[in-house]
N, C-alpha and C positions, 0 to 999 in steps of 0.2 A: 408475537411480532417477529419471531425468528425467521431468518431467511437462509438459504443455502449460499455457498460461495458463488454458484452460478447465478442465482437470483440477484445477489449483491453486485456481481460483475455486470449483468444486464442493466441494472439500475444505474451503475456508474457510467456505463456507455451512453445510456439515454441522456444523462446530464451533460456529458462532454459533447455529444452531438448537438444538444440544445444551446450550447455556448458557441458552436461553430468551430470547435477546435480540431475537428477532423477534416476541415476543409483544406484544400491545398494551399490556399493563400493565408492560412491562419497565422496570427501573431504568436500563437502557442503551439507549434507543431508537435504532435503527439508521437515522437519517435522514441525508440528504445533508449537512446542516449539521454534525451531530455527527461524521460520519465525516471530513469535511473538517478540522474542528478537531482530531480525533484524529490525522490524517495529519500536520498541521503540528506537533503536540506531539511525535510520534514522530521526525519529521525534525529537530527541535530536539535531541532526545536523541542522534541521530546526530552532530550538530555538537559536542555536549559532549565526545565522545570524542577530538576533534582540536582542542579549543579552545585548548590551550596547547602544541600540538606539531604536527609534520607527519603523524603517524600515530597510530592508536588505541593507548592504553595497555593496553587489555584486548581482545584480538582476539576472544575468545569473546562478551563482552558487546556489542562493536561488531557482530558478525555477527547477534546476536539483535535489535538495534535495526534493522538493515537488513531483516531478516525482518518485523518489525513494520510498517515502512513499506510493504513489498511487500503484506502482508496488507490493510492499510487501503486501499491504492491499488486493489487487486483488488476489494475490496467496494464502494468508492466508485464505481468505474467500473460495476460490475454493477448496483448500486442505481440509477445514473443512466441505465442502458440504453446505455452506451457500450462498444463493443468496443475493448479496449486494442490488440489485434493491429492493427485497422484504423486506429485513431488513431495508433499509432506509425509505421506504414508511410506514412501520409499526411503526418505531420510530417517524417519523414526525407526524403520526396520533396520537400516544400516547402523544407526546409533545403538540399537539394542545389542548388536554384537561387538561393540567397541569397549575397550577398557578406558576409564577416565582417570 
């Protein structure tokens, strides 16, 4: 059932379109700012699952929050015109030369 990042992004866009969120009069405008804020909010929800322990209390809910983070990241990158594949590979290459 594996999909590429491009396929996942396309699937995410299909869902967003089906909700009407790309429409000019949408109550949920899909702007870079709004998507970045949503990504941060979802990341905080991931953190809530481990706030008082070393692991998530509810594995299914934790998994869903991770998926939300991935979806917002895919959309934010796409709307910004950034290839996540290229960005990740470039960052890994940069990190390989760094001292930690």
